[in-house]
N, C-alpha and C positions, 0 to 999 in steps of 0.2 A: 896296810898301814896296820902298826900295834893297836890302833886304839880303832878299826873298823874289822878285828879280827870276828869270825863269826862262830859264836857258841851257842850252839843249841841241840835240840833232840837229833838230828842229822848229820849236825857237824859240832861231834866231839873235840876236845883239847887236842891238840898233835899229842903224839907220844913223847914227842923230844920238846913238847913246851916246858919251858925255866919259868918258876916262880917272879914274876916281874920285884925290881926293889919297891918296898912297903914303905908308905908313910904310917906310921902310928897314929889313930885318932883316939879321941875318949872313949872310956867305956871296951878298953880292949879292941874296937875295931880298926881296921888298916884297908887301904887301897892305894893300887899304883902310884906311885910316887909323880908320876908324869900327869896323872888325873886329878892328884890332889889341889894343887894353887887355885883351878876353877871351881872344885867342889868346895873349898875353903870360900871365895868370893861369893859363891851361889847361896851358902848356909849364912854367910855375914848380910849378904842382901837381904836374905828372908828375915832376920832377925831385926834389921833395920827397918824392916816395914812391918814391925810390931808383932812379928809372929814366931813360934817355937816348933820350930822343926828339929824333930829329933832320930840319928840316924840307930836302928834297931839292927840292919844286918851290913855286913858288908865282904872283905876277902873272908872266903872260905877254905879250910884245908878239905884235901880228900876224903880224910877219914870224917870231919864237920858234914861234909854234905852228904857221906853213907850214911852217917847215922839221922840225918834229918829225912832223908829219902825211908830207910827203914822203918822211924817211926810214923810216917805218914801209910806206909803199908800195913803198918800193924794196926793202928786206926781203925781203917777199912775193912781189914780182916775181922776184928772185932765186930763190925757193924754187917758180918754176914758176907763179904765179898770173896770171891774165891781167891787163890793166889795171883793166876795172870790178871784180872779185873781189878784186883787192889792195886798191882804194879802199875799197869795203863791208868789208872785215873791217879794213883799217886803223881804221876809222871806230869798230870796236867796242873800240878798246884807246886811241886817241889822236884825240881832238876834232876833226872838220874847222876849218882855220881861221874865226872868226867865233862857232862854237858852243860854246868852250869858256869854263867856270868860272873858269879860271885867269886869260883874258883881261879878267873883270868885277872881277878883284883880291880875290874873296869865296874862292877855293879853295888850299889847302895840301895837300900832297903830305908825309904824316911817317911817317918810318920809326925802325924801331930801332935807335940806332947800331952795335950789336953783328947787324944783319940787314938791309943795304940792298937787299937784291933786293925788286923790284916784281912779286913773285908772290904766288898764292894762301897760301904758308906765312908770309907776313907778319903774316896773323890769329893766328898762335901766339906771337907776339912778345910777350912783358911788355907792349911799350910799346902796342900794339893793343889787348891785353887790357884794359889801363886805359882807352885812349882810347873804347874802345867802350863801357865802363859808365860812362865820367862827361863823356865830349865834350856832352853836352845841357846839363850843368851850366854850362856855359859859352858856349851859343847856338850851337854844333857838332853837326854831325849825318856820320855816315859816310854819304854820296852815294850811293854805287853797291853797296847791298846785294846778296846772293848772289843773292837771287831777283827781282829787279826788273829785269834786262836789256831786256825786251819793253816795259817802259815808259819807262827811262831812255834806251833806244840805247846804253848803255856795259855792257862785262862787270863783273864783280864785282871792286872795287879795295878792299880791307882797307887802303888808306893814305889815300884820298882824304877830305879833309874840308871843309864847307861850313859857312859862317856863314849862318845864317838869325835869331838873335836866339835866347834863353833859351825865351821861351814856345812856338815854332813847335817847335824843337828838342825841347821836353819832349814835344808831341804826336807828333812825328814818330818819336821814338826809342820811346816808348811802345807805342805802336800799330803799330809795325814795318812803317811804311809809307815809302813813298820821297815826295820833294817834289811831283813831278808830283800822286801820291795828294792829299797835302795841300792842296795849293793848287786841286784839283779841289773839294775837300771843304768849302772855306772859301768858293769861290767860288758856291757852290749847289746 
């Protein structure tokens, strides 16, 4: 299913992947049009609860993903890492081009308007507490949980939400598993 495509360090986007029809969001962001209604409902519900969720990242082109990855590599090189180690460390925070769910149009980074840093403290914001409790109702999952980096290849990101549909989202969030574990479970 389109909403369960696995995109990670071991599963890059297929070479024949075509960019889905995108719905434009505020601030130049976009998301797969099929996931948009659920995202809008989730954001509306969070706002109705008195919160101020803000999307800070969404669909990315190959060029944008390359730019973000290379920027992270350059920062690590400046800190004294060697090229190979810098690229490996960078990939734990910024997906290598072709391996980002943002490129599939199914992922959004959502932060609290009052706290827009992409760090572990983001999980303590009211927006994240609400999203973690309610995202599955709208078909979204917290994609990179605290204890799943060995499986996902990405460190904990309490701001990264991925559309998978309500059925899959409910099972993933209830079981405390990641998408990789869910897909292994349903495939056999």
